[in-house]
N, C-alpha and C positions, 0 to 999 in steps of 0.2 A: 644307186647309191646304197654301199654296204652296211648294214646293221652292226654298229658298232658294239652292242651287247653281245654278240657272237665272235669277235674277234680275241683271240689270246692276248692277256695283258692289258684288258680293257677293264675300266671301272665298272662295276656291277652296279644295277639298279639297288636302291634302298628300299624298293617298294617292297611293303610286307603285306600285300593285299588285303588291308584293312583301311580300305578309301573311305573318310568321311571329312568332307570339307569343314572347318570352322568359320564365324563369320568373317572372316580376314580372308577365305580361300585358301589356305593352310591344311594339308592333309595331315589329319591327326594319327595317320600310320606312320606316315615318313618325314613328318615335317617340310615337304616341299609347298610351293607354290603351283599355282595351276600353269603358269609358264614355264616354271622348271620341269613338270612332269611333261609338259608336250612338247618339249623342246629337248628333251633327255636324249633321244635316238641319234639327233645330231649333232650333239655337243663332244667336243672332244674330250681327252683326259683331263687337261687341264680346267677347262670350264665344268666338267663332272665333279672335280675336286673343291672347286670352289662353291658347286651347289652343297657340296657334303657337307662343307665347312658353314654354310648358312644354317643348313638343317641342324647341326648341331647346334650352335647357337640358339636357336628358335625352340629346340627342345629342352635346353638348360633353362632359358628363360621362362618357359612353362613350367618347368618343374618347381623354380623359383618361386613362381606365382602360386603355384599349388599347395607348396609347403607354408607361405606366408599364409594363406586362406586356413590352410589347417590349423596352424598355430593361433590365428584368431579365434576360430571355431573352439578349439581346445580350452583357449582362456575364458571364453565368455559363455560357454556352454551353459551354467549355475544360471548366469541372468536371462538365457533366453527360456529356460524351464518354465 
């Protein structure tokens, strides 16, 4: 089987070499699940684009969650002191 990462026109891996999994087994570097990471090399471009769309959704959800947490902390910092 050919390595799809090396074919011209193939969707490149989103890996940023910052592999660290959260408690839901999602990489904090690229936001892929374990199954998406291990299945990447066998995925066609359509499947890869679907994975990338899910990664983008996860990234945005995490940022929204972090912003809410920061906002709460900012509003309540004096109560904590």
